[in-house]
ZAKOLSE-512342 format. One record per residue (C-alpha): x, y, z; residue in one letter. Coordinates in steps of 0.1 Angstrom, whole numbers, padded with zeros to 4 digits, always signed. Last residue first. Example, Ala and Ser with C-alpha at 12.3 -4.5 7.8 and 13.67 -1.06 7.14 Angstrom:
2
+0137-0011+0071S;+0123-0045+0078A;
end
This chain:
408
+1361+0411+1600P;+1359+0404+1563N;+1378+0429+1541S;+1358+0456+1522A;+1360+0454+1484V;+1367+0488+1469S;+1403+0478+1463S;+1433+0502+1462S;+1459+0515+1438A;+1446+0495+1408K;+1472+0496+1381R;+1477+0511+1346L;+1511+0518+1332E;+1520+0543+1305V;+1554+0548+1289V;+1551+0577+1265P;+1574+0584+1235N;+1564+0621+1235L;+1549+0622+1200F;+1538+0658+1194A;+1508+0676+1179I;+1479+0661+1199G;+1466+0626+1197G;+1476+0591+1208Y;+1474+0554+1198R;+1452+0559+1168P;+1482+0565+1146T;+1486+0590+1117P;+1514+0587+1091E;+1538+0616+1093V;+1542+0635+1060H;+1571+0658+1052I;+1563+0686+1028E;+1581+0707+1002G;+1611+0730+1006A;+1595+0764+1013S;+1624+0788+1014F;+1631+0816+1039R;+1656+0843+1030N;+1677+0868+1048I;+1667+0861+1084E;+1685+0887+1105S;+1710+0888+1134P;+1721+0924+1140T;+1759+0931+1133N;+1769+0901+1112A;+1746+0872+1120Y;+1733+0866+1085D;+1706+0840+1083H;+1692+0817+1057C;+1662+0795+1064Q;+1651+0762+1050V;+1614+0754+1055Y;+1597+0720+1056L;+1559+0720+1055T;+1543+0694+1078Y;+1515+0670+1069S;+1497+0649+1095G;+1501+0623+1122G;+1515+0635+1155A;+1552+0644+1157L;+1583+0629+1172N;+1601+0630+1138L;+1636+0623+1152D;+1659+0647+1133L;+1693+0646+1117D;+1705+0678+1100A;+1729+0685+1072E;+1733+0721+1059L;+1754+0728+1028E;+1767+0762+1017I;+1776+0766+0980L;+1797+0797+0975D;+1790+0820+0945G;+1796+0853+0963E;+1816+0847+0994A;+1805+0831+1027A;+1821+0836+1060A;+1806+0808+1080L;+1784+0804+1111S;+1783+0780+1140Q;+1773+0789+1176D;+1764+0752+1179H;+1726+0751+1183L;+1717+0787+1177R;+1743+0792+1149S;+1733+0759+1132A;+1697+0771+1132T;+1665+0760+1148T;+1628+0756+1143H;+1600+0734+1154F;+1562+0733+1155V;+1555+0765+1136E;+1518+0772+1132D;+1511+0779+1095G;+1477+0762+1095S;+1492+0735+1073P;+1516+0727+1102R;+1551+0740+1103A;+1586+0726+1103L;+1617+0746+1106S;+1653+0747+1092L;+1685+0767+1097G;+1714+0780+1078L;+1742+0804+1088S;+1763+0832+1073F;+1786+0854+1093E;+1804+0877+1069P;+1779+0873+1040H;+1792+0881+1005P;+1767+0881+0976R;+1749+0855+0955R;+1751+0827+0981T;+1740+0793+0968L;+1722+0770+0993V;+1723+0732+0996T;+1699+0714+1020A;+1704+0679+1035R;+1677+0665+1058I;+1682+0632+1076R;+1653+0613+1091C;+1646+0593+1122A;+1612+0578+1127D;+1593+0587+1160G;+1559+0590+1143S;+1559+0572+1110R;+1574+0586+1078F;+1564+0598+1043V;+1589+0621+1025R;+1614+0596+1011K;+1650+0593+0998E;+1665+0561+1012R;+1697+0566+1033G;+1692+0540+1059V;+1679+0564+1086D;+1654+0579+1062D;+1661+0606+1036R;+1650+0641+1029V;+1670+0659+1002E;+1669+0697+0994V;+1687+0713+0965Q;+1697+0748+0951E;+1680+0772+0975L;+1691+0807+0964A;+1708+0833+0987P;+1701+0869+0981G;+1708+0889+0949D;+1671+0889+0938T;+1658+0892+0973D;+1622+0878+0974D;+1634+0842+0978G;+1629+0812+0956T;+1613+0779+0966A;+1590+0775+0936R;+1610+0747+0921D;+1611+0729+0954E;+1573+0730+0956L;+1569+0717+0921L;+1595+0689+0927A;+1574+0679+0958F;+1543+0677+0937Y;+1559+0658+0909A;+1573+0633+0934Q;+1538+0628+0949Q;+1523+0625+0914A;+1548+0598+0906E;+1537+0578+0936D;+1500+0586+0928T;+1502+0572+0892D;+1488+0598+0868G;+1479+0634+0864V;+1505+0662+0864F;+1508+0700+0862R;+1471+0706+0857V;+1465+0744+0858T;+1447+0766+0883G;+1480+0780+0896G;+1492+0746+0905D;+1471+0714+0904L;+1485+0678+0907V;+1461+0650+0898L;+1463+0616+0915T;+1457+0580+0905R;+1458+0549+0928P;+1439+0568+0954C;+1430+0556+0989L;+1462+0549+1009R;+1484+0572+0988T;+1460+0601+0992I;+1459+0595+1030S;+1497+0594+1033A;+1499+0625+1011M;+1479+0645+1036N;+1471+0678+1018H;+1437+0664+1007S;+1412+0664+0979I;+1393+0632+0972F;+1373+0624+0941I;+1355+0590+0943V;+1337+0574+0913A;+1313+0547+0928V;+1315+0512+0913G;+1312+0490+0943R;+1349+0488+0948E;+1350+0526+0948A;+1324+0526+0976L;+1345+0501+0995S;+1375+0524+0992A;+1354+0553+1005M;+1344+0532+1035Y;+1380+0523+1043A;+1390+0559+1041Y;+1360+0569+1063C;+1368+0544+1090K;+1405+0555+1090K;+1393+0591+1095Q;+1369+0580+1123F;+1398+0564+1142A;+1420+0594+1136L;+1395+0619+1150D;+1376+0642+1126G;+1388+0677+1116V;+1410+0664+1088S;+1380+0647+1072L;+1369+0681+1057I;+1399+0681+1033E;+1373+0678+1005D;+1352+0648+0995V;+1334+0644+0963L;+1314+0612+0958L;+1300+0601+0924V;+1274+0574+0918D;+1261+0582+0953P;+1238+0558+0972D;+1228+0583+0999M;+1250+0566+1025H;+1282+0586+1018A;+1266+0620+1020A;+1248+0614+1053V;+1278+0597+1069S;+1302+0624+1058F;+1280+0652+1072G;+1274+0634+1105L;+1310+0626+1112R;+1321+0661+1100A;+1296+0677+1123M;+1309+0655+1152M;+1344+0666+1145G;+1334+0703+1143S;+1319+0699+1178S;+1281+0697+1181Y;+1260+0720+1202R;+1248+0739+1171K;+1238+0705+1159V;+1207+0706+1181P;+1207+0674+1203T;+1183+0645+1195E;+1210+0624+1179L;+1235+0632+1206F;+1239+0596+1221P;+1236+0583+1185E;+1266+0603+1172I;+1287+0573+1161G;+1286+0584+1124S;+1284+0549+1110F;+1256+0538+1134D;+1236+0570+1127V;+1239+0567+1089I;+1231+0529+1089Q;+1201+0534+1113D;+1187+0562+1091L;+1190+0544+1058K;+1153+0534+1055G;+1142+0567+1070A;+1161+0585+1042V;+1142+0565+1016E;+1109+0573+1034D;+1118+0610+1034A;+1124+0611+0996P;+1160+0618+0986M;+1168+0648+0965G;+1201+0658+0981L;+1184+0687+0998I;+1158+0663+1011A;+1184+0640+1024G;+1202+0669+1041N;+1169+0679+1058L;+1162+0643+1069F;+1197+0639+1084I;+1193+0674+1099N;+1162+0664+1118E;+1181+0634+1134R;+1210+0656+1143G;+1187+0681+1159T;+1176+0714+1142L;+1187+0748+1156D;+1220+0748+1136P;+1204+0740+1102H;+1229+0718+1083F;+1232+0720+1045G;+1270+0726+1045A;+1281+0725+1082A;+1315+0709+1077V;+1322+0721+1042E;+1329+0702+1010I;+1311+0669+1013L;+1296+0663+0979A;+1271+0637+0965R;+1266+0632+0928L;+1238+0609+0914R;+1244+0595+0880G;+1269+0604+0853R;+1285+0638+0857V;+1295+0659+0827T;+1314+0692+0832V;+1319+0716+0803S;+1343+0743+0790G;+1344+0780+0796R;+1332+0804+0823D;+1326+0774+0846P;+1296+0773+0868R;+1299+0772+0906M;+1280+0752+0933I;+1275+0725+0907G;+1295+0698+0926S;+1322+0696+0899L;+1325+0734+0899I;+1328+0735+0937K;+1353+0707+0936L;+1375+0725+0911T;+1373+0758+0930T;+1384+0739+0961S;+1415+0726+0943K;+1424+0758+0925G;+1462+0760+0933A;+1456+0787+0960G;+1474+0766+0987N;+1497+0740+0971P;+1484+0711+0951G;+1467+0678+0955I;+1437+0660+0939I;+1432+0623+0945G;+1412+0601+0921L;+1393+0570+0933A;+1380+0548+0905E;+1349+0526+0905G;+1332+0545+0877A;+1358+0564+0858R;+1372+0598+0866V;+1382+0619+0836E;+1401+0652+0837L;+1404+0684+0818S;+1412+0718+0833L;+1423+0743+0806E;+1427+0771+0831R;+1413+0775+0866L;+1415+0805+0890A;+1419+0828+0859W;+1423+0864+0869F;+1401+0895+0867D;+1411+0930+0877G;+1402+0946+0844E;+1383+0920+0823G;+1393+0886+0813L;+1373+0869+0786E;+1350+0838+0784S;+1323+0852+0807R;+1323+0885+0788K;+1340+0915+0804S;+1322+0946+0815G;+1323+0976+0792K;+1293+0966+0773G;+1271+0995+0783K;+1250+0973+0805L;+1282+0960+0822K;+1294+0995+0829R;+1260+1005+0843A;+1260+0975+0866V;+1294+0986+0880A;+1282+1022+0883P;+1251+1011+0903I;+1269+0988+0927L;+1293+1013+0943D;+1267+1038+0952R;+1243+1010+0963L;+1269+0999+0989S;+1290+0969+0996D;+1299+0962+0960H;+1333+0944+0966V;+1359+0944+0938E;+1392+0932+0952G;+1404+0908+0926R;+1378+0893+0902H;+1374+0856+0896F;+1378+0834+0866K;+1370+0798+0858K;+1382+0777+0828W;+1372+0741+0820V;+1387+0723+0790D;+1365+0692+0793S;+1357+0676+0827V;+1343+0641+0825V;+1329+0625+0857V;+1316+0589+0864G;+1330+0576+0832H;+1321+0540+0823S;+1293+0553+0800S;+1261+0533+0798M;
end
């Protein structure tokens, strides 16, 4: 028996930009063009087509956990959908040994009007499991998910976190030979996330091939010894996870260029801890120092730099500039190298945050000239608190009064 759980050989996948046939009038000409041979073949690009994946090849052995990372639009979700059989490649082949289970979307395979219990059996049937086999695993699934008090409640009443708990529990307990997990775990609470990571690691130890996609480098590092970096549908790196992390950050920094061809250019970004070690993974409350160097390509009478951090959703959690903090700007000539150094306390909840470097010209009307994505900073999660910020709380619990009546 092959030791490979998954073998992907030279896979290509294309999509079409902007063509939506929402009426019969639009659909009939498109079908006619294809019948006349004017449509593109599966292995060729037609007008408006683009390759979402190109020359994708990878192997995941039984008992291995492989991480997949990459910027938005890199092709990660397309890869998982092809691996799971939801999509077919236009070129190349995918070979999966044994039973594959995929957790890609929170409510995939759930019927909103059925109870949690009924959806466990429904999912089992979709995954090809006989009802008696599902019944034999029911207690394990329910116990792991922690939704027993709501087992007889229709899942349309569940939160997204509860749906994630149930979906992961069903997929992981169906004796997979290959388990595919998307960023779905990010909607669960931290304690359940840790439970899932530990369970996926135990599956790999038992010989299951695990493929895990995540933006959270701390999670990837914890689970996956080997990681694949995707960008623009192409494999940029595959190998040791620490090296993959550096390749990913280097990729993001290489892409950090502005729209203005004679505007400032980001030359270098360094993120270090409080003793000077270059790193990107911290704990809540850790101190870090950020140093960014920008090249000016035309004169700016009142030039200033700033930085910001944003969540994967795009929500900005912090931003400032040297001018706003200290009323500090510089007269920059063409070809000047301007350096910003900032010390921050990362009082943030666990997760990934995109670091941006911003260039401003405060002459006349203040304006942001360029904004550069400078990679990610990762804060390791902790079960001690939730939310988006770490407020360094001091909490005391005491009994203010006693309910025991005194004797007369």
